[in-house]
C-alpha positions in Angstrom: -89.7 12.4 47.6 -85.9 14.0 47.9 -84.5 10.4 48.6 -85.9 9.1 45.7 -84.7 12.3 43.1 -81.1 11.4 44.5 -81.2 7.8 43.3 -82.6 8.7 40.1 -79.7 11.1 39.9 -77.3 8.3 40.8 -78.7 6.0 38.4 -78.6 8.6 35.5 -74.8 9.2 36.2 -73.8 5.7 36.3 -75.5 5.2 33.1 -73.8 7.7 31.2 -70.1 6.6 32.7 -71.3 3.3 31.2 -72.3 4.8 27.8 -69.0 6.5 27.5 -66.0 4.9 26.5 -62.7 6.2 25.3 -60.1 4.2 23.2 -56.2 4.9 23.8 -54.3 5.8 20.6 -52.7 2.4 19.2 -55.5 0.3 20.5 -58.7 -0.6 18.9 -62.1 -2.1 20.8 -64.4 -4.5 19.7 -68.0 -3.9 20.3 -70.6 -6.4 21.3 -74.4 -5.6 21.0 -76.1 -8.5 23.1 -73.0 -10.9 22.6 -72.6 -10.2 19.0 -70.0 -8.6 17.2 -70.9 -5.0 15.7 -68.2 -2.3 15.4 -64.7 -1.7 16.3 -64.1 1.6 18.5 -61.2 3.7 16.7 -59.1 6.0 19.3 -61.1 8.5 20.7 -64.5 8.6 22.9 -67.7 6.5 21.8 -71.1 5.8 23.2 -72.6 2.6 23.7 -75.9 1.4 25.3 -75.2 0.6 28.9 -76.7 -2.9 29.5 -76.8 -4.0 25.9 -73.8 -2.9 24.2 -70.3 -3.9 25.8 -66.5 -3.9 25.1 -65.5 -7.7 24.0 -61.6 -7.3 23.0 -58.9 -4.2 23.3 -57.2 -5.2 20.4 -53.2 -3.9 20.2 -52.6 -2.6 16.4 -49.2 -1.3 17.3 -46.3 -3.5 15.7 -45.1 -6.2 18.6 -42.3 -8.6 19.2 -43.1 -12.1 20.3 -39.6 -14.0 21.2 -39.4 -17.6 19.9 -37.8 -19.7 22.9 -34.8 -21.7 22.4 -35.6 -25.0 20.3 -33.5 -28.1 19.8 -33.6 -28.9 15.7 -31.9 -31.7 14.0 -30.7 -30.5 10.5 -30.6 -32.5 7.4 -27.4 -33.9 8.5 -28.2 -35.2 12.1 -26.6 -32.4 13.9 -28.5 -31.3 16.6 -28.3 -27.2 16.7 -30.4 -25.2 19.6 -31.9 -21.8 17.8 -33.7 -19.0 19.1 -35.7 -16.0 17.1 -38.2 -13.2 17.5 -41.3 -12.3 14.9 -42.3 -9.1 14.8 -46.3 -8.5 13.4 -48.8 -5.8 13.5 -52.6 -6.3 13.7 -54.3 -4.9 11.0 -58.0 -6.3 11.3 -59.0 -5.7 15.3 -62.2 -7.6 14.5 -60.7 -10.8 12.7 -57.7 -10.4 15.5 -60.0 -10.7 18.1 -62.8 -13.6 16.8 -60.9 -15.7 13.9 -58.0 -17.2 16.4 -58.1 -18.0 20.1 -54.9 -16.9 21.6 -53.4 -15.0 18.8 -49.8 -14.9 20.6 -49.7 -18.5 21.3 -50.9 -19.2 18.1 -48.4 -17.5 16.1 -45.7 -18.8 18.7 -46.9 -22.3 18.0 -46.9 -21.2 14.0 -43.4 -19.9 13.7 -41.9 -22.9 15.8 -43.4 -25.4 13.4 -42.5 -23.8 10.4 -38.8 -22.9 12.0 -38.6 -26.8 12.3 -39.2 -27.3 9.0 -37.3 -24.9 7.4 -34.0 -25.4 9.3 -34.9 -29.3 9.4 -34.1 -29.5 5.7 -30.9 -27.8 5.2 -27.7 -28.9 6.0 -26.0 -27.6 9.3 -23.2 -25.6 7.5 -26.3 -23.9 5.4 -27.8 -22.8 8.5 -24.6 -21.3 9.8 -24.2 -19.6 6.6 -27.8 -18.6 5.4 -29.8 -16.7 7.5 -30.9 -14.5 5.4 -32.5 -17.2 3.7 -34.2 -18.9 6.6 -35.6 -15.5 7.7 -36.9 -14.6 4.2 -38.7 -18.5 3.8 -40.2 -18.1 7.7 -41.6 -15.0 7.2 -43.4 -16.1 3.5 -45.0 -19.0 5.4 -46.1 -17.5 8.7 -47.6 -14.4 7.1 -49.2 -16.5 4.9 -50.9 -18.5 7.4 -51.4 -15.5 9.9 -53.2 -13.5 7.0 -56.5 -14.9 7.6 -56.3 -13.9 11.2 -55.9 -9.9 10.4 -52.2 -10.2 11.2 -49.3 -9.1 9.0 -46.3 -10.6 9.7 -43.8 -7.8 9.2 -40.2 -9.9 10.3 -38.6 -13.2 11.3 -35.3 -13.1 12.6 -32.9 -16.1 13.9 -31.5 -14.7 16.9 -28.8 -17.4 17.4 -28.1 -21.0 16.5 -25.9 -22.8 18.8 -24.3 -26.3 17.5 -23.0 -28.9 19.9 -19.9 -28.4 21.4 -18.0 -31.1 19.6 -19.0 -29.7 15.9 -18.2 -26.1 17.1 -14.4 -27.3 18.4 -14.3 -29.4 14.9 -15.3 -26.2 13.1 -12.8 -24.1 15.0 -9.9 -26.7 14.0 -11.2 -26.3 10.3 -11.2 -22.8 10.2 -7.7 -22.7 11.8 -6.1 -24.9 9.2 -8.2 -22.8 6.2 -6.6 -19.6 7.5 -3.2 -21.2 7.8 -3.6 -22.8 4.2 -4.4 -19.4 2.8 -1.5 -18.0 5.0 1.3 -20.5 3.2 -0.3 -19.7 0.1 0.0 -16.4 0.2 3.6 -16.8 1.5 4.5 -18.9 -1.2 2.9 -16.6 -4.0 4.9 -13.7 -2.4 8.0 -15.5 -2.5 7.2 -16.4 -5.7 6.6 -12.9 -7.0 9.8 -11.8 -5.3 12.1 -14.8 -7.1 10.7 -13.4 -10.4 11.3 -10.1 -9.6 14.9 -10.5 -8.5 15.6 -12.9 -11.6 14.0 -10.2 -13.8 16.5 -7.4 -12.2 19.1 -9.6 -12.1 18.6 -10.1 -16.2 18.2 -6.7 -16.8 21.3 -6.0 -15.1 23.2 -8.6 -17.0 22.3 -7.3 -20.3 23.0 -3.3 -19.4 26.6 -5.2 -18.2 26.9 -7.0 -21.0 25.7 -3.7 -23.4 28.2 -1.6 -21.0 31.4 -4.0 -22.1 30.1 -4.1 -25.5 30.4 -0.5 -25.5 33.4 -0.1 -23.7 34.8 -2.6 -25.8 33.9 -0.7 -29.2 35.1 2.9 -27.7 38.6 1.0 -26.8 38.8 -0.4 -30.4 37.7 2.5 -31.7 40.4 5.0 -29.4 43.2 1.7 -29.9 42.4 2.7 -34.1 42.6 6.4 -33.6 45.9 6.1 -31.9 47.3 3.4 -34.5 46.1 5.8 -37.2 47.8 8.8 -35.3 51.1 6.5 -34.7 51.3 5.8 -38.3 50.7 9.4 -39.3 53.6 10.3 -37.3 55.8 7.5 -38.5 55.0 8.9 -42.4 56.1 12.4 -41.2 58.9 10.8 -39.9 59.7 9.0 -42.5 59.3 11.8 -44.7 61.5 13.8 -42.9 64.4 10.9 -42.9 63.9 10.8 -46.7 63.9 14.5 -47.0 67.0 15.1 -44.8 69.1 11.7 -44.3 70.9 11.1 -41.6 70.8 14.9 -40.0 67.0 13.9 -39.1 67.8 10.8 -37.3 70.6 12.5 -35.4 67.9 15.0 -34.4 65.4 12.7 -33.4 68.1 10.7 -31.2 69.8 13.6 -29.9 66.1 15.3 -28.6 65.0 12.1 -26.6 68.3 11.6 -25.2 68.9 15.3 -24.3 65.0 15.1 -22.7 66.2 12.1 -20.5 70.0 13.8 -19.6 67.7 17.1 -18.4 65.8 14.7 -16.0 69.1 13.3 -14.4 70.6 16.9 -14.4 67.6 18.7 -12.5 67.1 16.0 -10.0 68.0 17.8 -6.4 69.9 14.8 -5.0 71.3 12.6 -7.7 74.7 13.7 -8.1 76.2 10.3 -9.0 74.6 9.0 -12.3 74.8 5.3 -13.6 75.2 5.0 -17.2 75.3 1.5 -19.1 78.5 1.4 -21.4 76.1 1.1 -24.0 75.2 4.6 -23.7 79.1 6.4 -23.5 79.7 4.3 -26.9 76.5 5.9 -28.1 77.8 9.5 -27.0 80.8 9.1 -28.9 78.9 7.9 -32.2 76.9 10.8 -32.3 78.3 14.1 -33.2 75.0 16.0 -32.5 74.5 14.5 -29.2 77.9 16.5 -28.2 76.5 20.0 -28.7 73.5 19.1 -27.0 74.8 17.7 -24.4 77.4 20.7 -24.1 74.6 23.0 -23.6 73.2 21.0 -20.7 76.1 21.0 -19.0 77.8 24.7 -18.8 81.0 25.1 -17.1 80.4 26.3 -13.7 78.2 23.3 -12.7 81.0 21.1 -11.6 81.7 17.4 -12.6 79.1 15.3 -12.6 80.4 11.9 -12.1 79.1 9.1 -13.9 79.1 5.8 -12.7 78.9 3.1 -15.4 78.2 -0.6 -14.9 80.9 -3.0 -16.3 82.8 -6.2 -15.0 84.0 -4.7 -11.7 81.2 -2.3 -9.9 83.9 -0.5 -8.2 84.9 0.8 -11.8 83.7 4.7 -12.7 83.7 6.5 -15.4 84.5 10.1 -15.6 81.9 12.5 -17.8 84.6 14.9 -19.4 83.2 18.4 -19.6 81.8 20.1 -22.7 85.2 20.7 -24.7 86.2 17.0 -23.7 82.8 15.8 -24.7 83.1 17.4 -28.3 86.3 16.1 -29.0 85.4 12.4 -28.3 82.1 13.2 -30.0 84.7 13.7 -33.2 86.9 11.0 -32.4 84.1 8.8 -32.5 82.6 10.3 -35.7 86.1 9.7 -37.3 86.0 6.1 -36.2 
């Protein structure tokens, strides 16, 4: 009797263990009753009928990543390229993902591969290398539409790598180098052109300013000469008026004044004790009476005789300038003659 009770208790424990199912977070279990799909068990604890109900599939409801292996694709311009891609998807309906398609991962991989060949095969090599975003968008639309009946949402399709042939890569590298050299030469030529233009503009502006400066300087010089001529004309008019009023006395005054200044410069020289005068100067001394008086004042007695050397036919000849009294007598004789 005791063994029977123990056996019954054991069967009950096993029955309860088979009836209780705990679903982990991020998963949904499909429950089949007598082989038929009845419900999708959400995360948490669930009670099923042992031997009648059973868990069919454990469906991952989190977003998953499926790596698409490398594919050799021929582009529209007959270039062979290698392509790698990844697909991000999420199961939205566990029942459809479990029972609408067999081997969900293989189906998504095959669908993505075929559509990748279709999309990239319709494009040139240059477009496949430069328009990855367009390829990704077209693949996303096509694959998501195809997997929608399976309860799957394709969130992203990304091209990881595109590998053109080695010879095409080398040709592209040479093309890029030539293009960069071309742009560098164009930029250098544009810079040289701009520099020449700026330099020419500067020279032009400098020439204009120089010409304006010369014109202003000439104008100032002409104005200065005009004013000097006006002053000279005015001085000449004043001298002419003085001569007209005073006669020869004014002429003698002006000549004696200038002559006295010249002789005074000779007399004040600290080293000149011998002065050379032309013969015409001695005649001028004798012809001007007023100069004798002025010369007497400049050469007062006590300063010593100043010997003046006059040019003549014989350079050894000397002419002695008399003292003040003799100079007055000579001037008087010159006037009388």
